[in-house]
DRENDO-613313 format. One line per 8 residues: number of its first residue (from 1); their letters; for each residue z, y, x of C-alpha. Coordinates in Angstrom, 2 decimals. Last residue first. Layout:
DRENDO-613313
NUM = A = Z:Y:X ~ ... .
//
This chain:
DRENDO-613313
129 = XXXXXXXX = -9.90:6.44:7.18 ~ -8.78:7.67:3.95 ~ -11.06:5.34:1.83 ~ -9.10:2.42:3.40 ~ -5.84:4.14:2.38 ~ -7.06:3.81:-1.35 ~ -8.11:0.09:-0.90 ~ -4.62:-0.68:0.52 .
121 = XXXXXXXX = -2.85:1.23:-2.14 ~ -4.78:-0.99:-4.78 ~ -3.81:-4.20:-3.12 ~ -0.14:-3.15:-2.75 ~ -0.03:-2.16:-6.42 ~ -1.55:-5.65:-7.36 ~ 1.13:-7.38:-5.44 ~ 4.17:-5.27:-6.92 .
113 = XXXXXXXX = 2.59:-5.53:-10.43 ~ 2.51:-9.24:-10.32 ~ 6.18:-9.27:-8.93 ~ 7.24:-7.07:-11.88 ~ 10.23:-9.00:-13.50 ~ 12.46:-9.09:-10.48 ~ 11.67:-6.32:-8.19 ~ 9.44:-7.37:-5.36 .
105 = XXXXXXXX = 11.19:-7.59:-2.04 ~ 10.07:-5.28:0.92 ~ 7.79:-6.72:3.65 ~ 5.00:-5.59:1.55 ~ 5.84:-1.91:1.72 ~ 6.01:-2.20:5.57 ~ 2.16:-3.26:5.38 ~ 1.38:-0.84:2.74 .
97 = XXXXXXXX = 2.52:1.85:5.06 ~ 5.28:4.64:5.17 ~ 8.04:2.48:3.75 ~ 9.51:5.58:2.06 ~ 6.12:6.46:0.50 ~ 5.71:2.94:-0.57 ~ 9.20:2.64:-1.99 ~ 8.55:5.93:-3.97 .
89 = XXXXXXXX = 5.38:4.61:-5.44 ~ 7.19:1.34:-6.34 ~ 10.08:2.72:-8.31 ~ 8.52:4.29:-11.34 ~ 6.54:1.22:-11.91 ~ 9.63:-0.62:-11.99 ~ 11.14:1.19:-14.94 ~ 7.79:0.85:-16.84 .
81 = XXXXXXXX = 7.56:-2.82:-15.96 ~ 10.93:-3.55:-16.97 ~ 10.64:-1.73:-20.32 ~ 7.43:-3.26:-20.92 ~ 8.70:-6.91:-21.03 ~ 8.14:-7.63:-24.76 ~ 5.18:-5.29:-24.98 ~ 4.57:-2.16:-27.24 .
73 = XXXXXXXX = 3.82:0.57:-24.62 ~ 5.66:3.91:-25.56 ~ 7.63:4.18:-22.27 ~ 4.11:3.57:-20.34 ~ 1.63:1.10:-19.91 ~ -1.66:2.85:-20.63 ~ -3.99:1.17:-23.25 ~ -7.48:0.32:-21.90 .
65 = XXXXXXXX = -7.71:-3.00:-23.98 ~ -7.06:-4.99:-20.58 ~ -3.83:-3.31:-20.20 ~ -3.36:-0.22:-18.04 ~ -0.92:0.57:-15.36 ~ -0.67:3.82:-13.60 ~ 0.96:4.45:-10.16 ~ 1.28:7.71:-8.27 .
57 = XXXXXXXX = 2.00:8.21:-4.65 ~ 2.97:11.28:-2.53 ~ 3.17:12.02:1.33 ~ 1.61:8.93:2.62 ~ 1.22:9.91:6.30 ~ -1.50:11.09:8.90 ~ -0.35:14.82:8.26 ~ -0.71:14.76:4.63 .
49 = XXXXXXXX = -2.19:11.79:2.48 ~ -1.79:12.07:-1.15 ~ -2.26:8.68:-2.94 ~ -3.42:7.91:-6.27 ~ -3.01:4.11:-7.43 ~ -4.35:2.52:-10.58 ~ -3.54:-1.21:-11.56 ~ -5.86:-2.55:-14.25 .
41 = XXXXXXXX = -5.08:-5.18:-16.72 ~ -2.85:-8.17:-17.07 ~ -4.62:-10.73:-14.87 ~ -5.90:-8.30:-12.41 ~ -8.24:-5.28:-11.89 ~ -7.15:-3.39:-8.90 ~ -7.64:0.34:-8.61 ~ -8.36:3.09:-5.90 .
33 = XXXXXXXX = -7.55:6.72:-5.54 ~ -7.39:9.08:-2.59 ~ -6.23:12.54:-2.28 ~ -6.69:14.39:0.97 ~ -5.65:14.48:4.48 ~ -7.65:11.91:6.87 ~ -5.90:8.95:7.93 ~ -5.35:7.81:11.46 .
25 = XXXXXXXX = -4.09:4.40:11.61 ~ -0.78:3.99:13.62 ~ -0.81:2.96:17.11 ~ 1.48:0.03:18.15 ~ -1.12:-2.61:18.11 ~ -3.72:-0.73:20.28 ~ -1.30:0.30:22.74 ~ -0.15:-3.60:23.02 .
17 = XXXXXXXX = -3.61:-4.50:23.46 ~ -4.24:-1.89:26.23 ~ -1.05:-3.13:27.95 ~ -2.13:-6.72:27.71 ~ -5.56:-5.82:29.06 ~ -4.20:-3.82:31.85 ~ -1.78:-6.64:32.88 ~ -4.74:-9.16:32.79 .
9 = XXXXXXXX = -6.89:-7.03:35.00 ~ -3.94:-6.27:37.44 ~ -3.20:-10.21:37.67 ~ -6.89:-10.95:38.13 ~ -7.30:-8.23:40.95 ~ -4.18:-9.62:42.59 ~ -5.48:-13.34:42.34 ~ -9.14:-12.20:43.79 .
1 = X = -7.10:-10.64:46.89 .
//
């Protein structure tokens, strides 16, 4: 009898653990912002959460002097960074979570941006919980 109770208890705990692992985090609808300061400046992320999902995402990169890295930014690899920064937000929305986004390959030339974007996005999502 004790073995049966133990087996039932173990199965219940395993099932409950599986349930907990497969549930998506609950996020409040709204706009959440966060940033990450790294070696090359600041990575700013703005997420729009709707119906427990990332509906929109914006990314802004700012150098250490406070200048926004955009198409007009004067830097030797800015063209790569500017093009990539346009892709990462859409990749995050499509992935549905930072964890799934991090499983994707970073685009060559913007690996640091990939990592810092993910860190800032995690911070923004933490605010949405």
